[in-house]
C-alpha positions in Angstrom: -5.1 -5.9 -19.2 -8.1 -7.9 -19.6 -8.3 -9.2 -16.1 -11.0 -6.5 -14.8 -13.7 -8.6 -17.0 -13.0 -11.6 -14.1 -15.3 -11.9 -11.2 -13.9 -13.1 -7.8 -14.3 -16.6 -8.6 -12.8 -16.5 -11.9 -10.2 -14.3 -10.7 -9.0 -17.2 -8.4 -9.5 -19.8 -10.6 -7.3 -17.8 -13.2 -4.4 -17.8 -11.0 -4.5 -21.3 -10.6 -4.5 -22.0 -14.2 -1.6 -19.2 -14.5 0.1 -21.4 -11.7 -0.7 -24.6 -14.1 0.6 -22.8 -17.1 3.9 -21.9 -15.5 4.2 -25.9 -15.0 3.4 -27.1 -18.6 7.2 -27.5 -19.5 8.6 -28.5 -16.3 10.3 -25.3 -16.0 8.9 -22.8 -13.6 11.0 -19.6 -14.6 11.7 -16.2 -12.5 9.8 -14.1 -15.3 6.9 -16.3 -15.2 6.5 -15.7 -11.2 7.0 -12.3 -11.9 4.0 -12.2 -14.2 2.0 -14.4 -11.8 3.1 -11.6 -9.0 1.5 -8.9 -11.6 -1.5 -10.9 -12.4 -2.2 -11.1 -8.4 -1.8 -7.3 -8.5 -4.0 -6.5 -11.6 -6.9 -8.9 -9.8 -6.5 -7.3 -6.0 -5.4 -10.8 -4.7 -2.0 -9.6 -3.6 -2.1 -12.2 -0.9 -3.7 -15.0 -2.9 -2.6 -18.5 -1.8 -2.6 -21.0 -5.1 -4.7 -23.9 -3.7 -3.4 -26.3 -6.1 -7.2 -26.7 -7.5 -7.9 -29.6 -10.2 -7.7 -28.8 -13.8 -11.2 -29.9 -14.2 -12.4 -27.7 -11.6 -11.0 -24.4 -13.2 -12.7 -25.5 -16.5 -16.1 -26.0 -14.8 -15.7 -22.7 -13.4 -14.7 -20.8 -16.8 -17.6 -22.8 -18.8 -20.1 -20.9 -16.7 -18.6 -17.6 -17.6 -19.2 -15.2 -20.2 -17.4 -15.4 -23.6 -15.8 -11.9 -22.8 -14.0 -13.6 -19.4 -13.3 -16.8 -21.2 -11.0 -14.8 -24.0 -9.8 -12.8 -21.4 -8.3 -15.6 -19.7 -7.0 -17.2 -22.5 -5.2 -14.0 -23.7 -3.5 -13.6 -20.5 -2.4 -16.9 -20.0 -0.7 -16.9 -23.4 1.3 -13.8 -22.1 2.6 -16.1 -18.6 3.6 -18.7 -21.5 5.6 -15.9 -23.3 6.9 -14.3 -20.2 10.6 -16.1 -21.5 9.9 -14.6 -25.0 9.2 -18.4 -26.3 6.0 -20.5 -26.5 7.4 -24.7 -26.9 5.4 -27.0 -28.3 4.1 -28.0 -25.1 3.1 -24.7 -23.7 1.3 -24.3 -27.2 -0.4 -27.4 -27.3 -1.4 -26.8 -23.6 -3.2 -23.1 -24.1 -4.7 -24.4 -27.4 -6.3 -27.3 -25.7 -7.5 -25.4 -22.8 -9.0 -23.0 -25.1 -11.2 -25.9 -26.9 -12.4 -26.9 -23.5 -13.5 -23.4 -22.4 -15.4 -23.3 -26.1 -18.9 -22.2 -25.0 -21.7 -24.5 -26.4 -22.8 -21.9 -29.3 -19.1 -22.2 -30.5 -19.0 -26.3 -30.2 -18.6 -26.3 -34.1 -16.1 -23.6 -34.3 -13.7 -25.1 -31.6 -11.0 -25.8 -34.3 -11.4 -22.2 -35.2 -10.5 -21.2 -31.8 -7.2 -23.2 -31.8 -6.5 -22.0 -35.0 -6.8 -18.6 -33.9 -4.7 -18.9 -31.1 -2.2 -20.7 -32.5 -1.9 -18.1 -35.3 -1.1 -15.6 -32.3 1.2 -17.6 -30.2 3.4 -17.9 -34.1 3.4 -14.2 -34.5 
Protein backbone atom coordinates (compact mmCIF):
# COMPACT_ATOMS: atom_id res chain seq x y z
CA UNK A 1 0.00 0.00 0.00
CA UNK A 2 2.70 2.53 0.99
CA UNK A 3 5.73 0.60 -0.17
CA UNK A 4 5.90 2.55 -3.43
CA UNK A 5 7.61 5.27 -1.37
CA UNK A 6 10.70 3.10 -0.86
CA UNK A 7 13.70 3.16 -3.16
CA UNK A 8 15.54 -0.02 -4.14
CA UNK A 9 17.91 -0.05 -1.16
CA UNK A 10 15.08 0.73 1.27
CA UNK A 11 12.93 -1.98 -0.33
CA UNK A 12 15.52 -4.65 0.35
CA UNK A 13 16.10 -3.33 3.87
CA UNK A 14 12.35 -3.38 4.42
CA UNK A 15 12.11 -7.04 3.40
CA UNK A 16 14.92 -7.84 5.82
CA UNK A 17 13.08 -5.97 8.60
CA UNK A 18 9.88 -7.83 7.75
CA UNK A 19 11.71 -11.14 8.14
CA UNK A 20 13.04 -10.00 11.50
CA UNK A 21 9.55 -8.90 12.55
CA UNK A 22 8.27 -12.43 11.95
CA UNK A 23 10.88 -13.77 14.37
CA UNK A 24 10.13 -11.38 17.25
CA UNK A 25 7.93 -13.79 19.15
CA UNK A 26 9.82 -16.84 17.90
CA UNK A 27 6.87 -18.11 15.89
CA UNK A 28 7.08 -17.68 12.12
CA UNK A 29 3.54 -18.27 10.89
CA UNK A 30 2.15 -19.12 7.46
CA UNK A 31 0.05 -15.95 7.47
CA UNK A 32 3.19 -13.86 8.08
CA UNK A 33 5.02 -15.64 5.27
CA UNK A 34 2.09 -14.83 2.99
CA UNK A 35 2.37 -11.15 3.89
CA UNK A 36 6.14 -11.25 3.24
CA UNK A 37 5.47 -12.74 -0.19
CA UNK A 38 2.94 -9.97 -0.85
CA UNK A 39 5.56 -7.38 0.15
CA UNK A 40 7.99 -8.96 -2.32
CA UNK A 41 5.44 -8.67 -5.12
CA UNK A 42 4.48 -5.11 -4.24
CA UNK A 43 8.14 -4.08 -4.22
CA UNK A 44 8.93 -5.85 -7.48
CA UNK A 45 11.35 -8.14 -5.64
CA UNK A 46 9.62 -11.48 -6.15
CA UNK A 47 12.91 -13.37 -6.26
CA UNK A 48 14.70 -11.45 -3.50
CA UNK A 49 16.58 -13.79 -1.17
CA UNK A 50 16.88 -12.63 2.41
CA UNK A 51 20.46 -11.86 3.37
CA UNK A 52 20.18 -11.87 7.17
CA UNK A 53 21.41 -8.28 7.32
CA UNK A 54 22.21 -7.00 10.80
CA UNK A 55 19.52 -4.91 12.45
CA UNK A 56 21.93 -2.01 12.99
CA UNK A 57 22.71 -1.91 9.26
CA UNK A 58 19.00 -1.90 8.39
CA UNK A 59 18.38 0.95 10.79
CA UNK A 60 21.28 2.88 9.25
CA UNK A 61 19.68 2.56 5.82
CA UNK A 62 16.41 4.01 7.07
CA UNK A 63 18.07 6.75 9.10
CA UNK A 64 19.09 8.27 5.77
CA UNK A 65 15.54 7.92 4.40
CA UNK A 66 12.79 10.48 4.08
CA UNK A 67 10.15 10.79 6.78
CA UNK A 68 7.45 9.35 4.46
CA UNK A 69 9.64 6.30 3.71
CA UNK A 70 10.18 5.73 7.44
CA UNK A 71 6.47 6.04 8.19
CA UNK A 72 5.66 3.71 5.33
CA UNK A 73 8.05 1.08 6.68
CA UNK A 74 6.60 1.26 10.20
CA UNK A 75 3.01 1.09 8.99
CA UNK A 76 3.68 -1.85 6.69
CA UNK A 77 5.77 -3.70 9.29
CA UNK A 78 2.86 -3.34 11.69
CA UNK A 79 0.73 -5.21 9.17
CA UNK A 80 3.03 -8.24 9.15
CA UNK A 81 2.98 -8.27 12.94
CA UNK A 82 -0.82 -8.23 12.80
CA UNK A 83 -1.06 -10.92 10.10
CA UNK A 84 -2.26 -13.40 12.73
CA UNK A 85 -4.80 -10.83 13.99
CA UNK A 86 -2.92 -10.22 17.21
CA UNK A 87 0.12 -8.24 18.27
CA UNK A 88 1.70 -9.64 21.41
CA UNK A 89 3.77 -7.67 23.90
CA UNK A 90 7.12 -8.58 22.29
CA UNK A 91 5.90 -7.54 18.85
CA UNK A 92 4.50 -4.27 20.17
CA UNK A 93 7.77 -3.47 21.95
CA UNK A 94 9.77 -4.32 18.82
CA UNK A 95 7.79 -2.02 16.49
CA UNK A 96 7.70 0.87 18.98
CA UNK A 97 11.46 0.57 19.58
CA UNK A 98 12.10 0.48 15.84
CA UNK A 99 9.97 3.59 15.34
CA UNK A 100 11.99 5.37 18.02
CA UNK A 101 15.27 4.37 16.39
CA UNK A 102 14.08 5.55 12.98
CA UNK A 103 12.92 8.93 14.26
CA UNK A 104 14.86 11.55 12.39
CA UNK A 105 16.99 14.15 14.17
CA UNK A 106 14.49 17.02 13.99
CA UNK A 107 12.03 14.86 15.87
CA UNK A 108 14.38 13.59 18.59
CA UNK A 109 12.33 15.41 21.20
CA UNK A 110 9.15 13.84 19.82
CA UNK A 111 10.35 10.23 19.76
CA UNK A 112 8.11 9.25 22.66
CA UNK A 113 5.17 10.82 20.82
CA UNK A 114 5.89 8.60 17.81
CA UNK A 115 5.84 5.57 20.14
CA UNK A 116 2.57 6.67 21.68
CA UNK A 117 0.94 7.12 18.25
CA UNK A 118 2.11 3.70 17.08
CA UNK A 119 0.94 2.13 20.33
CA UNK A 120 -2.48 3.69 19.83
CA UNK A 121 -2.66 2.25 16.31
CA UNK A 122 -1.56 -1.19 17.51
CA UNK A 123 -4.10 -1.27 20.34
CA UNK A 124 -7.08 -0.65 18.05
